[in-house]
N, C-alpha and C positions, 0 to 999 in steps of 0.2 A: 515411619513411611518415608521412604528415601528416593532423592533425584540427585544423581551424580552430575547432571548437566547444571542445574540452577538451584536457587535456595533462596526462598523468602524468609525464614526464620534464620536465626544465628546460632543454632545448635549445631556444634561440630563435633567431629572425631579424628583424632590424628595424634602424632607424637613429634618429638623434636627431630627424630630421624627423617620423618617426611619433610619437614621444613629444610634439612640441611640437603637432601636430595633435589628438591625443588630449586633450592638457593643455588646448588651447584649446575643445573642446567641453565637457571636463568641467568646466571654469570655468562654463560657460553652465548645465549641470546644477545646479552648486551654487548658482547664482543663483536657479534656479526652485525648488529644494529649501527655501531659506531664506525665499523668499515663502511657500510652502505651510506652514512651520512658523509663520510669523508670523502667519499668517490663521488657524491653529488655535489661537491663543492661548499658544504655545510651551509647549504641553502636554509633559511630559518624556518619556512614554511614545511619543507620536507622534514627537517630537523624535529618538528614540533609532531608532526603525524608519526614518525618512527617512535618518538618517545611515547605517545598514546598508545601505539600498538605493544610496544615492551611492556606498559602497564598492564594492558589486557592479556597479555601471555603470562605474566605474573600472577593474574588472579586466576587464570585457566590451570595453570599448574598446580597453585595452592588448592583450588576447588577439585582437582583431579586426585590429589593425594588425601586431602581432608574431606571426607564425607559430609557434605552439607544436607541436612533434613528438612522437609516439609512436613509440618505437623498437619495431617488432613483434619483432624477434629477441629482445628483452628479456622478452617476453611468455611466461611457461611456465606450466604446470600448477602447482596449489599444492604446497608441499613437505607430506609427510606430517604434520608438526606443525602445519600452517596449518588443515587441516580434520579433525578427530577422528570417528570412527563413533560412532553412538549406542549401539552395542551394546557398546563397549569403555568406557563410562563405568560408574562403580561404582553398582550398584543400589541403590536406597532405596526403601523403602516410603512410603506417603502419611502414615504416623503419625511418620516419623522427621524431620520437617521443620519442626515447630512453632517451634523456636528461630529459624530464619532465616525463616520466614514473616512473623513480626513486623517483620523489617525490609525486606519487600518492597512495592514500589508497581507498581500495573498501569496502564498508559498505553495508551488508544486514540487511533489518528489519526483524528479524526472531522470532519474539514475538507470532505468530499466530498458533493456532493448526488446524488439518485437519478436525475437528468435522463437518464442512458443507458437506464436501464430504464421511463422515461416516467412517473416520479414525481416529486412535489414536495416539497421540504424535505430534511432530512438523510437520507442514505442508511441511517444507523443506525435510522431510524424505518421500514424497509420491513419487512413480515411476512414472516419466512423459513420459519417452522416452527411448525405448530400454532396459527397466529395470533399468534406471538410474534416480536418485532423481534430484530436484531442486539444492541440494547442490552438487551432484555429478557434474553436468553441470557447475555450477559457478567455482568450483575447477578446471575443466580441462581448462576452458577460461583463468583463472589467470595462471595455468601452462604453457599454451602456450605462454602467453606474457612473463613472466619470463624467460622462455628457449630462445624465439626468441630473446629477447634484454638483456639478461643477467642482469636483474634487479631483484629487491626483492619487488614487489607490494605486500602487505598482504591484507588477507582477514579477516575483522572486523565482527563479529555477534552480533548484539544486540538482546539478547535473553529477555524473559520475565520469570517471576518465573514459569509459565507454561511449558515453553520449555527447561530451562536451564540443567536440570539433563540429559534428553535425548540427547541433541546436545552435551553435553561434551563427552558421550559415542560414539557418532556417529563419531564426528571428529578423534577419535583416529586411524582410518582407513586410514586418509591421514598423519600419521606420517613420511612415506618415500617421501611426496610430497616436491616440490621446494616452496610450498607456506606457508608463515607464516601466521597462523591461531590463530586469539584471540577472546575471547569472553567477554561480559560483561553484567549485567543485567540491564534492565531499571528499573524505580522504581515501588514500589509495594504499592498502596495506598488503605487504607480502604474505602469501599463505605460508603455513608452516608445516612441515613434515611430521607425519602423525607418529612416527617412530621415536623421533629425537626432540620434536617441538621447537626445531631451528628453522627460522625463516629461510625460503628459498631465495637464492640471490641471482641466480640466472635462468634464462629461459630460451628454450631451443625453438620455441614456436612463437604463438602470440603473445601479447601482454598479459592475456588473461591467464596464461600458465603460469605466472607468477605474482600477479597483483589481483586484488580484488577490492571492490568497495564494501565497506564493514557494516551494511544495514543501515536503514535510514535512522537508527538510534544516533548515528553520527552527526545528524542534523546541528545537535546543539554545539558541540565544539567546533564543527567546520565552518557555521554561521559565525562564530564568534571569532575564530582564528583569522578568517578572510577579512576582516575588519567591517563587513557589511551591518552587523548586528548594530555596533556603535553608531554607523552612519545613518542608520534609520532612526534610532533613539533622539540623536543630534537633530535630526529633522523634524521631530515632534510626533514620529508615530510611537503607538503604545502597544497594539495588539497585531498578532500575526495569526491568520487562519490558514493552517497546514493540512494538505490532503494530497492523496495519490492522483497523478495526472490522469489516471485512466478512470478515476470515478466521475462519472458524467452526472452524478447528484449532487456532488459537493461544491454547492455555489454559496456565495455570500448570502447570509440568511439574517435578516433585520431582527427578527425576534430573537434569534441566539446573541448577535451582536449587541442589543440594547440590554439584555440578561447580563452579559459578560460586564459591560459597564457599570450597571446599578449594583452588583452583587461585589464588584471588585475581587472576582475570583481570578487566581493567576494562570488556572489550566481548567478547560473544559473538553471534555471526551463526548462526541457523538457516539451513542450506542444504538441499535435497533433490535427490535424483537428477533430472537433467533428461530430459524426453519431447520429442517432437516438437511438442507443444504449448507447450512452453517456450523455443523456441530464441532468443528476444529477452530472456531474463531476465539481469540481471546475474549476474556469476559472481566468485568469489574467485581471483585469481590471485598468482603469483610473480613481481613486476616489479623484476628487478635485485637479486634478495634480499630483497625486502621485501613483506610482504602487502598486497594492495590489492584493492577491488571495481572491477571492469571492466563498464562498461555498453556497449551496443551502440553509443549514439551517438559513443562514442570511438574506435571502431574505425574505421580507414581503409576505405573502400569496397571496396578490392580484396581485403581480409582478412575482410569480414563473413560470408562463406559458411563460411570456417575457423571464426570465432567461434561459428556456429550449429550445427557439428556436435558431436555428443554424444562423439565419440572423445577429443577434446582438452580440451573444458570440459564435464565429466560432471554438474557440479552448478549450480544457480541459487539465487539469494538469495530466500528467502520473506518477507523484511522482518520477521522475528520476531527481536528484538535485546535482549538482557541487558547493561544497562550500569551501571557503577557511578556514584553520583550525585555522590560528591565527585570522582571523576576529571572527569565532565562540568563540574562548577563550574570546577576548575582550568584546563581547556582553553580555557572561554569567557572566563575573566578574563584569561588569557594571550594570547587572539586567535589561538590555534593553528588552529582549526578553518576551514581554507580548502578548503571542499568544491568539487568540480569543477562548473563551471556547466553547466547545461543551457540551451539556448537554445530556447525555445518560441515558434514564430511563430505569430501569430493575427492577425485583422483585426476591426476596429469594425464596427457595423452599417451604417456608409455605406461600408464597404469600405477604410477607411484602414489600411495594414499596421503593425502593432505588435508588439513583441516582450516577453515574459515572462522573466525571468531567474529560474530556479529551481535548487533543490538536493535532492539525495536524503539521506536521513538514514543510509543505508548506507555513502555514501561517506566516513564518519568513521573507518571501521575502521582506517585507517591511522596514526591520531593516538594511539590508546590503545594502554597497554602491555600485553603477553601477550595481545593480541586474537587471537581465532582463531574459526573456523567449527565447527559441530557438524552432521553429515550426519544429518539427521533422519528418521524415516519419512515417508512421504506424507501421512499422516493428519493431519500438523500443518499441511498447507498444503491448506485447504479455502475458497478464496474465492469469493464469490459476485459475480461481475461482470456476468452476464447471466442471462436468463431459462433459459437451458440449464443453468446452474449451479444455478439455482433448483430446476429440474426434479429434479436429484439430491438435493438435501438435503430436499426435501418428501415424497420417495418412501420406500417400506419399505427402500430401501438403507441408511438410517441409522436408529438407534436413539437416542432421546434421554433422558437422565438428569440432573437437576440442572444443566440447563443446557449439558450436554456432549453432543456427537453423537459416537457410534461406528459404524463398519460394521457391519451386522447379521452375526452370526456363521453365519448360514444362507447368506449368499453364498459360493460356492464359490471365487472369487478375490478376492484381497486389492486389487485395483485397481478403480476405478470404471470404468464404461463410458464409451465417447465419445458425447457427445448434440451433435446440432446441429440447433436449431430455427430455421426460416426467419423471414422479415421479419413475417409474420403473428403470430409469437408474441413480437415483440421488446419491445414495453411489457407491463409486469406485468399491466395489465387485460386486455389481449387474451389473454395467457398463460392468465389465471384463467378466462376464458370459454370457452376451447377444450378444457379438460380438465374432465370432471364430477367426477371424482375423480383424485387421483395414480395413475398405474399401479403394477401390481407389475412390477418390474424387478430382481428378484434373480438372474435368468440372463441378463439383458442384456449384449450385447457392443458393440453399435453401434445407435444410433438417429439416422436423418437424415430430418427432416419439412420439406417444402416445399410452399407454396401455402395454399390456403383448405381446411384440415383441422380437424375436431373429434373427440375422444374421448370416448366414452360412460364410463359408470361401470365400475368393476371390470375394467378391461382389463388383460391379462397380455402382457408383450412379452420375448421372450427370443430369444438369438442376436443376429443381425443383421437389423434391421427399417428398411425403407426407404419412406416414404409420400411421393407425389408428386401434388399436385394442379395440373395445369397450368393456364395463364392461362385464366379464365372457368370452369373445372372446380371441383367441390367434392366433399370426401370426407368421409364420416361413419363413423368407425370405431364399431361397434355395442358396446351394453353387454354386458359379460361376454366379449368376444372374445380368443382367444388367437392371437398373431401371433407364430410360430416360423420365424426366417429367411425371411422374407417381403418380397416387394416389392409394393407397392399403388400403383396410379396408375390414370388416367383420372377416372370421375366418379360418385360412389356416394352415394346419398342414402337413409338409412335412418332411419324413424320408430319410436322405442321406443314400446311399448303398455303 
């Protein structure tokens, strides 16, 4: 079974001619890189990033020429010791962790923009609840921890060149907070041309035509290269809790933190039960007797349906990670973190095919000692990737306190409803304009809205609700309406008085 993109096994096919051809291209890449380093004035950090990029291009060329195989017969469901149940962990109260909180760092992956939701600037600056942003809620959570325990848990933001300037301006408003906030930039690599594999050296338009951040797997080297990793270790910090900035469920958990300390694990990945909405998420597996993270891009096409089935792969990675800082430092210095390449095919504005070589932070699980997963409640995975997600977190389905969101105890079910908002709601500004106030959804199971639809104030939705405005039609859901297991379609215009 073959995967030309990635490989978990070490089986290869190829001859010396392949290596010579790859070497010739790689020599040309080296010349281009050296020219870029010289043009940048031999800046040490820039040179390091270009050398790291060069190494990955070398890996890409080798994997492109030499077929890397994944033996599907060796892909097994994880052993029991690879994934522990959250309920099996030793229970501790919030008051029992002051000693280890003083050794914790919280790091948010903050390199993404809000373009998918029609916003400009860092995604962390999008208002998600009561006028507060992702970043506001994160700072509130850590403020509460630091105040309650008299500790100094810092917040680290890993930015990209896309989010750096705006984030630096935004964090100034937290100057009087008791949360130490630090930032560093992940690497900035040149895209490579798909036909020649040579880096792009000039850009006619925006910097994103030429440069890109190489995925969150770049965390390890960038954190090390900027000097912040060593600085935190010198200050007595031992662990870092890493998560996506848009996951509102990724909060400091005293149970997991105590387990981390007691087991001396170097790496813990939070996973949660897979649903039909999570079929593409990476999962922990047993591969030839070793723990691995398997992404769908690594799976041969003939086995992708098998990968998506919940029966064999019941969990997926939330990207909430707990990592030992000294172990991270050791593996970077020993150059052990050879993370699986993700080949991201793009095109420039003039249609030139280009490639971005990226890595995922979770792929490092196989390199750390005593690494394992913990199957956590779904409440710890609450990402806001779309306005459908935004709909849920702004509603009465969740209650907020000290920056923490928890499901409203008045809801009968422990799971969130399925919400699918159509293209008219895709951008945040359009979404906000179409809801006078967030609807009441404590008893909602499923909502699907398509077309030109507006919701009045104080609308209640229960059961399964489907609203469809066909092309050219318009639907107004009136103020105070209660829709219970309803299908609304056609053309309905109502004026509030």
